[in-house]
C-alpha positions in Angstrom: 29.5 -21.7 -130.0 27.7 -24.4 -128.0 26.2 -26.0 -131.1 29.6 -26.8 -132.4 30.8 -28.5 -129.2 27.6 -30.5 -128.9 28.1 -31.6 -132.4 31.7 -32.7 -131.8 30.8 -34.6 -128.6 28.0 -36.5 -130.5 30.2 -37.3 -133.5 33.2 -38.5 -131.5 30.9 -40.6 -129.3 29.4 -42.2 -132.3 32.7 -42.9 -134.0 34.3 -44.4 -130.8 32.7 -47.8 -131.4 34.2 -50.0 -134.1 30.8 -51.5 -135.0 29.4 -48.0 -135.7 32.5 -47.2 -137.8 31.9 -50.4 -139.7 28.2 -49.4 -140.3 29.4 -46.1 -141.8 31.9 -48.0 -144.0 29.0 -50.2 -145.2 27.0 -47.1 -146.2 30.1 -45.5 -147.7 30.4 -48.6 -149.9 26.7 -48.5 -150.8 24.3 -45.8 -149.7 20.5 -46.3 -149.1 20.5 -49.7 -147.4 17.7 -51.2 -145.3 18.2 -52.5 -141.7 17.9 -56.1 -143.0 20.7 -55.5 -145.5 23.0 -54.0 -142.8 22.3 -56.5 -140.1 23.2 -59.4 -142.5 26.8 -58.2 -142.4 27.2 -58.2 -138.7 27.4 -61.0 -136.1 24.9 -59.5 -133.7 21.2 -59.3 -133.2 18.9 -57.0 -135.2 18.2 -55.0 -132.0 22.0 -54.5 -131.5 22.4 -53.1 -135.0 19.3 -50.9 -134.5 20.9 -49.4 -131.3 24.1 -48.5 -133.1 22.2 -47.0 -136.0 20.1 -44.9 -133.6 23.3 -43.4 -132.1 24.6 -42.6 -135.5 21.3 -40.9 -136.4 21.4 -38.9 -133.2 24.9 -37.7 -134.1 23.6 -36.8 -137.6 26.0 -39.2 -139.3 23.1 -41.3 -140.7 19.9 -40.0 -142.2 16.9 -42.3 -142.9 14.2 -42.0 -145.6 11.2 -44.1 -146.3 10.6 -45.6 -149.8 7.3 -47.3 -149.7 7.4 -49.8 -146.8 11.2 -49.8 -146.6 13.3 -47.5 -144.4 16.6 -46.7 -146.1 19.8 -45.5 -144.3 22.1 -42.9 -145.9 25.5 -41.7 -144.9 25.5 -38.0 -144.0 29.1 -36.5 -144.2 28.1 -33.0 -143.2 28.9 -33.2 -139.5 32.4 -34.5 -140.2 32.8 -31.6 -142.7 31.8 -29.1 -140.1 34.4 -30.5 -137.6 37.0 -30.3 -140.4 36.2 -26.7 -141.4 36.3 -25.4 -137.8 39.2 -27.2 -136.3 41.3 -28.9 -139.0 41.4 -26.8 -142.1 42.9 -23.7 -140.4 46.0 -25.8 -139.4 46.2 -28.1 -142.4 47.9 -27.6 -145.7 45.5 -27.1 -148.7 46.2 -30.6 -150.1 44.8 -32.2 -146.9 41.4 -30.7 -147.6 41.7 -31.7 -151.2 42.3 -35.3 -150.3 39.3 -35.2 -147.9 37.1 -33.9 -150.8 38.3 -36.7 -153.1 37.5 -39.3 -150.4 34.0 -37.9 -149.9 33.3 -38.0 -153.6 34.1 -41.6 -154.2 30.4 -42.8 -153.7 28.2 -43.0 -156.8 24.6 -43.7 -156.1 21.2 -42.7 -157.4 20.2 -40.6 -154.4 22.2 -38.6 -151.8 20.7 -37.2 -148.6 22.4 -34.5 -146.5 21.1 -33.1 -143.1 22.2 -30.3 -141.0 20.9 -28.2 -138.0 21.3 -24.4 -138.2 20.4 -21.9 -135.5 18.2 -19.5 -137.5 14.6 -19.0 -138.5 12.9 -20.7 -141.4 12.4 -17.3 -143.1 16.1 -16.4 -142.8 17.1 -19.8 -144.0 14.8 -19.6 -147.0 16.2 -16.2 -147.9 19.8 -17.6 -147.7 18.8 -20.4 -150.2 17.0 -18.2 -152.7 18.8 -14.9 -152.6 21.7 -14.9 -155.2 24.0 -12.6 -153.3 23.7 -14.6 -150.0 23.9 -17.9 -151.9 27.3 -16.9 -153.4 28.8 -16.5 -149.9 28.6 -20.3 -149.3 28.0 -21.8 -152.8 31.7 -21.7 -154.0 31.2 -18.0 -154.8 28.3 -18.7 -157.3 24.8 -17.3 -156.9 21.5 -18.9 -158.1 18.9 -16.6 -159.8 15.2 -17.3 -160.4 11.9 -15.7 -159.6 11.2 -19.0 -157.7 7.8 -19.7 -159.2 6.7 -23.2 -160.4 7.9 -23.6 -164.0 10.4 -20.8 -163.8 14.0 -21.2 -165.0 17.0 -20.9 -162.7 20.6 -20.2 -163.4 23.7 -20.8 -161.3 26.8 -18.7 -162.0 29.1 -15.9 -161.3 27.9 -12.9 -163.5 30.8 -10.7 -162.7 33.1 -13.4 -164.3 30.6 -14.2 -167.1 30.3 -17.8 -165.9 27.2 -19.9 -166.3 27.7 -23.0 -164.1 24.3 -24.6 -164.1 20.6 -24.2 -165.0 17.3 -25.8 -164.2 13.6 -25.5 -163.6 11.6 -24.8 -160.4 9.3 -27.7 -159.7 7.8 -27.0 -156.2 7.8 -23.8 -154.1 6.4 -23.7 -150.5 8.1 -21.0 -148.6 9.7 -21.3 -146.1 9.3 -25.1 -146.0 10.1 -26.8 -149.2 11.8 -26.0 -152.5 12.3 -28.5 -155.4 14.1 -27.8 -158.7 16.1 -29.6 -161.4 19.8 -28.8 -162.0 21.9 -29.4 -165.0 25.6 -28.8 -164.4 27.5 -26.8 -167.0 30.9 -26.2 -165.6 32.5 -29.0 -167.7 31.8 -31.3 -170.6 32.0 -34.3 -168.3 29.2 -33.1 -166.1 27.1 -31.6 -168.9 26.8 -35.1 -170.3 25.0 -36.3 -167.1 21.9 -34.2 -167.9 19.4 -33.0 -165.3 19.1 -34.2 -161.7 16.7 -33.0 -158.9 17.4 -31.1 -155.7 14.9 -30.9 -152.8 15.4 -28.5 -149.9 13.2 -29.2 -146.8 13.2 -26.9 -143.8 11.8 -28.1 -140.5 11.7 -25.7 -137.4 13.0 -27.3 -134.2 12.6 -24.7 -131.4 15.1 -21.9 -132.2 16.8 -24.0 -134.8 16.1 -25.3 -138.3 16.6 -28.8 -139.6 17.7 -28.6 -143.2 17.5 -31.7 -145.4 18.9 -31.6 -148.9 18.0 -34.6 -151.1 19.8 -34.8 -154.5 18.3 -37.6 -156.5 17.4 -38.7 -160.1 21.1 -39.2 -160.6 22.2 -41.7 -163.1 23.7 -44.9 -161.6 27.4 -44.2 -161.6 26.9 -40.5 -162.2 29.9 -38.2 -162.1 30.5 -37.5 -158.4 31.2 -33.8 -159.0 27.4 -33.4 -159.1 26.9 -34.1 -155.4 30.4 -34.1 -153.9 30.3 -30.4 -153.0 27.2 -30.5 -150.8 29.0 -31.0 -147.4 31.1 -27.9 -148.0 28.1 -25.9 -149.3 26.0 -26.8 -146.2 28.9 -26.2 -143.9 29.3 -22.8 -145.4 25.6 -22.0 -145.1 25.6 -22.9 -141.4 28.7 -20.9 -140.8 27.4 -17.8 -142.6 24.0 -17.8 -140.9 25.3 -18.4 -137.4 28.4 -16.2 -137.5 28.2 -14.0 -140.6 31.6 -15.3 -141.8 32.5 -17.1 -145.0 34.4 -20.4 -145.1 37.9 -20.0 -146.5 38.7 -23.7 -146.9 40.4 -24.6 -150.2 37.8 -24.5 -153.0 35.0 -23.0 -150.9 35.1 -19.7 -152.9 36.6 -21.0 -156.2 34.2 -18.9 -158.4 34.3 -15.7 -156.3 35.6 -12.6 -157.9 
């Protein structure tokens, strides 16, 4: 329970400042910006912008990635999704969560980065990612099956409902640290037309906790936002299941469950 309250304190502290909210708005408008790009939009010193970004990183609302010599900043909506799932959704009408999902899916970029901390072991987290039965508890009710060897195929679906929702190929396997695979969405003609993208799972132990970073890239510029819009709910459900043994019941979180 402590991890949730620490999360909320950090998130609310980060969001209390209008400049930090404006920085998140800038990343919402265009993800993956450098410090130079961000500071050019604010009437303050480079050091001032860096301090605000550092607080946003500490709250988990911003994730950074290096591309060559550049350090890029990405909006990470997972902490806000966790707050929503724990304290808001149980009191709100279903359409409120639906509107929240629509807002989160408005961005269309080439690369999306999501980060979350889960109190578990790397081995248990790896199992939750690769075991189809466990995966279905937080992945909208759909499991992912593969023998998890390089070059092996994978399929995402709900066999009991005869639904094939996605397929791909395993590219890298390094248990329990790193998993890379392609994914082609098949749940509708609009997403089928997008072709394959790439998903990278990276697990980093932090004392009795794991930092999980999911990078969804090789997305077409302007790709259909259904491809990546569900990650905040998926990762929120993964954390909830591993830390409490319970499933999320927010609208849509088990849409393919039998």
